[in-house]
LOVO-849553 format. One record per residue (C-alpha): x, y, z. Coordinates in Angstrom, 2 decimals. Layout:
residues N
((X,Y,Z))
...
//
This chain:
residues 151
((19.46,-4.97,-7.16))
((19.37,-1.20,-7.19))
((22.07,-1.29,-4.10))
((24.43,-3.06,-6.85))
((23.07,-1.04,-9.83))
((24.35,2.01,-7.52))
((27.50,0.65,-6.26))
((28.57,-0.58,-10.08))
((27.14,3.33,-10.78))
((30.45,4.71,-8.32))
((32.65,2.41,-9.66))
((32.46,2.85,-13.60))
((31.97,6.94,-12.95))
((35.55,7.90,-12.51))
((36.92,5.30,-14.78))
((34.34,6.68,-17.64))
((35.74,9.82,-16.99))
((39.52,9.35,-16.60))
((39.52,7.41,-20.65))
((37.64,9.96,-21.40))
((40.61,12.51,-20.44))
((43.15,9.76,-21.16))
((41.41,10.12,-25.04))
((41.15,13.47,-25.22))
((44.63,14.31,-24.42))
((46.54,17.26,-25.83))
((49.97,15.25,-25.67))
((50.76,11.86,-27.77))
((51.33,10.25,-25.38))
((50.25,6.93,-26.77))
((50.17,5.54,-30.76))
((47.62,5.74,-32.37))
((46.25,1.82,-31.91))
((46.12,2.49,-28.03))
((44.35,5.79,-27.95))
((41.46,3.28,-30.48))
((41.49,1.12,-27.67))
((40.68,2.62,-25.33))
((38.39,4.33,-27.25))
((37.07,1.14,-27.43))
((37.10,0.19,-23.53))
((35.53,3.95,-23.28))
((32.05,3.24,-25.98))
((32.02,-0.41,-23.37))
((32.25,1.77,-20.25))
((28.92,4.16,-21.74))
((27.41,0.79,-22.28))
((28.09,-0.29,-19.17))
((27.28,3.13,-17.17))
((24.01,3.65,-19.24))
((23.20,-0.13,-18.71))
((23.43,0.42,-15.20))
((21.60,3.73,-14.85))
((18.30,2.37,-16.89))
((17.83,-0.80,-15.07))
((18.59,1.28,-11.66))
((15.45,3.70,-13.19))
((13.48,0.11,-14.09))
((14.15,-1.31,-10.33))
((12.43,2.28,-9.68))
((9.34,1.30,-11.64))
((9.22,-2.24,-10.13))
((9.29,-1.27,-6.50))
((6.82,1.93,-7.07))
((4.44,-1.28,-8.35))
((4.90,-2.81,-5.67))
((4.02,0.41,-3.35))
((1.07,0.69,-5.04))
((0.12,-3.40,-5.35))
((1.21,-3.14,-1.44))
((-1.26,0.44,-0.72))
((-3.96,-1.06,-2.34))
((-4.43,-4.11,-0.44))
((-3.92,-2.54,2.57))
((-7.32,0.40,1.51))
((-8.50,-2.76,0.67))
((-7.94,-4.60,4.41))
((-9.15,-0.80,5.40))
((-12.19,-0.69,4.17))
((-13.36,-4.12,5.34))
((-12.51,-2.98,8.88))
((-14.49,0.10,8.52))
((-17.67,-2.37,7.25))
((-16.98,-3.97,9.76))
((-16.82,-1.35,12.33))
((-19.96,0.94,10.58))
((-22.13,-2.47,11.55))
((-21.20,-2.99,14.65))
((-21.47,0.84,15.84))
((-24.44,0.94,16.03))
((-24.87,-3.00,17.39))
((-23.17,-1.31,20.52))
((-25.36,1.42,21.38))
((-27.82,-0.69,21.61))
((-26.46,-2.87,23.81))
((-24.55,-0.09,25.84))
((-27.48,1.69,25.86))
((-30.14,-1.33,27.43))
((-26.99,-2.48,29.22))
((-26.83,0.41,31.93))
((-29.74,-1.29,34.14))
((-32.61,0.27,34.29))
((-35.49,0.21,37.48))
((-38.88,1.23,36.17))
((-39.78,1.45,39.46))
((-37.61,4.48,40.73))
((-38.35,7.07,38.32))
((-41.26,6.93,35.39))
((-38.32,7.59,32.82))
((-36.59,4.24,32.66))
((-37.58,2.17,29.50))
((-41.26,0.38,30.44))
((-39.35,-2.55,27.81))
((-37.53,-3.60,30.15))
((-40.01,-5.21,31.83))
((-41.45,-6.74,28.48))
((-41.49,-10.62,28.96))
((-40.22,-10.77,24.98))
((-37.72,-7.59,25.90))
((-34.88,-9.60,24.75))
((-35.85,-11.48,22.51))
((-37.62,-8.45,20.69))
((-33.66,-6.19,21.34))
((-32.19,-9.23,19.76))
((-34.20,-9.49,17.07))
((-33.79,-5.26,15.63))
((-30.33,-6.11,16.48))
((-30.38,-7.95,14.16))
((-32.62,-6.39,11.87))
((-30.11,-3.62,11.47))
((-27.62,-5.99,10.76))
((-28.68,-7.46,8.25))
((-30.09,-3.32,7.05))
((-26.42,-2.66,7.00))
((-25.32,-5.28,5.51))
((-27.77,-5.43,2.20))
((-26.88,-2.12,1.94))
((-23.36,-2.37,2.01))
((-23.71,-5.31,-0.82))
((-26.02,-3.61,-3.13))
((-23.42,-0.21,-2.91))
((-21.27,-2.51,-4.26))
((-18.16,-2.48,-0.77))
((-18.09,-6.07,-0.77))
((-16.10,-6.43,-4.73))
((-12.38,-6.99,-3.69))
((-11.61,-3.83,-6.24))
((-8.10,-4.54,-5.60))
((-8.20,-7.89,-7.80))
((-5.33,-10.03,-5.22))
((-6.89,-12.71,-3.03))
//
């Protein structure tokens, strides 16, 4: 629509200029009735030109509003992805540390919990508690609210 309005403007602009020259001529080539008719046509062309300009500005406003809406939605998606990443970063760290195949018989500095009978269960419970704590904290901070008003 904006390109159509731009095309109307490019077509009407030279017509507007030529009508102004024709109406304000120094020599009387046309009789009074013809000049009056061209003045009326000039007025109509001015109205068309101004209307096209107003509509073009309104199209710009609608486009800007649409882009702001898209940007807000993208920010909401980025917020959700940030929350998910924030929850999984400590879990990935814990899984990475305990997945390094320590051998407590080789060195006393290795993790003693690897030999515990319930070490795996305790690690999973700790990871679950960390996730639950983060989810509750994020909810309390209002991170799960959709502030864009879009669904």
